[in-house]
N, C-alpha and C positions, 0 to 999 in steps of 0.2 A: 612450248614449255619443255624443259630439259635440265641437263647439268649445268651448273654455272661455274663453281671453281672448287679448287682443292680444300679452302678453307670451309666452304659449306659442307663438303663431303665430310671433312674430319670432325666438325662440330656436331653432326649428326650421330656419331658412334661414341658411344659411352664405355668408360673403362669399368670392368666387372672384376677382373681377376689380377690387376697389377700391369706393371711395366711390360713383361713378356707378352702378354695378352693385346696390350696396345700395339705393340710392334706387329703382331701378327695381324690384327685388324687393319693397321695403317698399310701394309703391304698388300692385302686383299683389296682395300680401297683403291690404291694406285692403279693396280692392274684393271680392276673393273673400270676405272675411269678411261683408261686407254681404249678398252672395249667398247665402252658406251659411246665415247665420243666420235669414234670410228664409224658408229652407226645412227648418231643422233638425228641426222637429216634423211634417213633412207625413206621413212613413210611419208615425211612432209614432202621430199622431193618428188616421189611418185604420185602423191595426191595432187601437188600442184602441177605437174604435167598431165595427168590423166582424168582428174576428177572434177575440173572446174565445169560449173553450170549442169551438174548432173543431180537433178531433183530426185528425191526419194521419200515420198509421203509413206507412212506407214504401210507395211505390208507389200510394197511394189516389188520387192526383191525377195520374197518369201522361196524359201528353198528347204528342202527335205534331204538331209545326207544319209546316204545308205551304204556306201562303199568306201572302205579305207585301203590305203596302201602304206607300206612300211619304208622308213627312211633311215638310214644309219649316218650319224654326223662323226666324221674323224676329227681328231683334235691334233695339236701340235706335238703332243707327247703319247707315248704307247700306253695303252691302258686306262685312257681318260676320254674314249668317246662314249657316245650315247645312241640310243637309237628309240624310235616312237613310230607311231602309227599317225596317219593324217587323213582328212578326206581328198579324195582323188582330185576333187576341184581345186583344192589348194596347190598353186603352182609357183615355182621360183621365178621371181621377174626376170625378164629376158635382161642380158647384159649388166645384171648386177653382181659385181665381183666382191665377194667377202673372204676374210682370211680364214684359215684353218680353225675350226672349232665353232664357226658361227653359221646360221642358216635363216633365211627368212622366206615365208610363203605367204601368197594372198590369193583371194579369189575376187575377180573382177566381173561385174556385170555390165552388159553394154545398154546403152540408152542413146540419148543425144550425144552424151560423151560417157566412156567407161568411168565406172565408179567402184571404189573397193567396198566389198561388203563383209570381208572376213579376212583372217590372217592368222598367221603362227609364226612364233620366232623361237630361237634356241641359240644359247651359247655356253661354252665351257671356259671358265677361268683357271688355269692352271697356276698353281700357287704353293706357297709352303703349307702343308697340311694342317688344317685347324687342329688344335690340340684337344684334349679331353676336357678341360675347362670350357673351351669355347662351346662344344656341342652339349655339355651339361647346362651352360647357361642359356643356351638356345631352347633347349627343351623346357626349362623351368621358367624362362620367360613367357612362353606360350601358355603356360599354366596359371602364372600369377598376374600378368598383364601389367606389371611394374613399369611404370612410365618411363624412367631413363632407359632401363636394360631393354625393355620391350621395343621402343622407338629404334634403339641403336642396332638392333639386330635385324629389323625388317627394312631399314633404310635403302640397303644396296638393291633389294628386290624393286622396291617401289622406284628407285632411280633406273633401274634397267627397264621397266616398262615406260616411264615418262620419256625416256630418252629416245624411245621409238615411236612415240605419239606426239611428236611436235605438232603444234596447231590445235592441241587438245588441252583441256584441263581434265586431270584424272584423279578420281575419288576413289579411295580404297576403303574396302570393308576389312573388319578385324581378322587378322591371320588365324589359322587353325593348324594343328599338327597334321602332317599328311602321311597316310598309311595307304599303301597301294599292294597289289600282288608282287610287285618288284621292288618296291621301296619301304621298308620297314621302320625306319628310324631316321633321325637327323634331317629332317625335311619339312617344310611347311607350305601352305598356299594361302592365297587371298584372291578374292573376287574384286574386280573394279568395273568402273564405268567411266568412260572417256567422252566427254562432251566437248563438241568445237568451241574453240575460242573465237573472239570477234575475227581474228584472221581466218581461222577454220570455216566459220560461217560464210564468210565472204566468198570461199571456194566450195561451199556446199558440202563440206565433210560429213559423213554420217555419224550419229552417236553410236557408240559400240560397248558391249558388255563383254567381260571375259574373266579368264582366270589365270594367275601367274603362279609359278612354283620356283622355289629355291630348295635344291637338295646338295647336302655336304657329303663328302667322302674323305678318306685319308689322302686322296690324289689331288682333288679338284672341287670346284664348286659349279653346279649345274643350274642355268637360268632357263626357264621355259615359260612361254606365255601362248595363250590361243583366245581369240576374240572374234566377234560377229556382231552384227546388227541386231537389236534387242529382240524383235520378234523371232529371228532365226536363232538366238541364243536360248530364248526359252523353250522353242518348240524341238529343239534338237539335244536336250540335256543328256540323254542317255549316250549319244555319239560323243559330246565332249568329255564325258566321264570315261568312255572308252579309251579316247585319245591319252587323258591324264593317266589311266591306269596302265597304258602301253608303255610309259616312259622307262627305260633302263639307262643305268649309268655304269661308269668304269668298265665299258666295253673295251 
């Protein structure tokens, strides 16, 4: 499951403030499409290579996370980097080459074959700064849940997640405004559950639960996601919250 084509992307974004707003959104979508397509197959490819025939009954890969390390993600433009903390067990896959402003990490458990039991992704989309109307509409839509505006503003984040979870059906919960020690406005998060599709089940993908974030600034759009198998997701909530709270933008 992932991105399909430009027409589908454009149909998911509704106009709120007229033609200038449409042009800004179109530019953001085009750039995001390039980023997303570049990584659409990353998780699927690695699962396909590494996770076949890896059985995981509930609790088999139970893990308690206690130690975090910091990571700084550089971007293609000065002043648009980000930084965050992550579990030390989450490692960058060997030989995975990503362009500036993108990062992927995962944790792999060993059994009959390796199996991914958690991961984290981050990407920075540098584009024309979102205008005041865009930011105002974003925050208002989160309050009112107006169907057209609401769906148009969250589509990009949902596509960021689904593009990196090929072989899964991803169900999203209602977005909420995000306020952390480092991010005070113009951001939202949503929880998601990723269930293996028929193809994923054939390769024994694991059900995943996670949280995704989109934070906007006058310089860039910042996408972030973290996920784990459900029993580890539930038992390590304090750690996942610490990771989300650690995110900094415009570095």
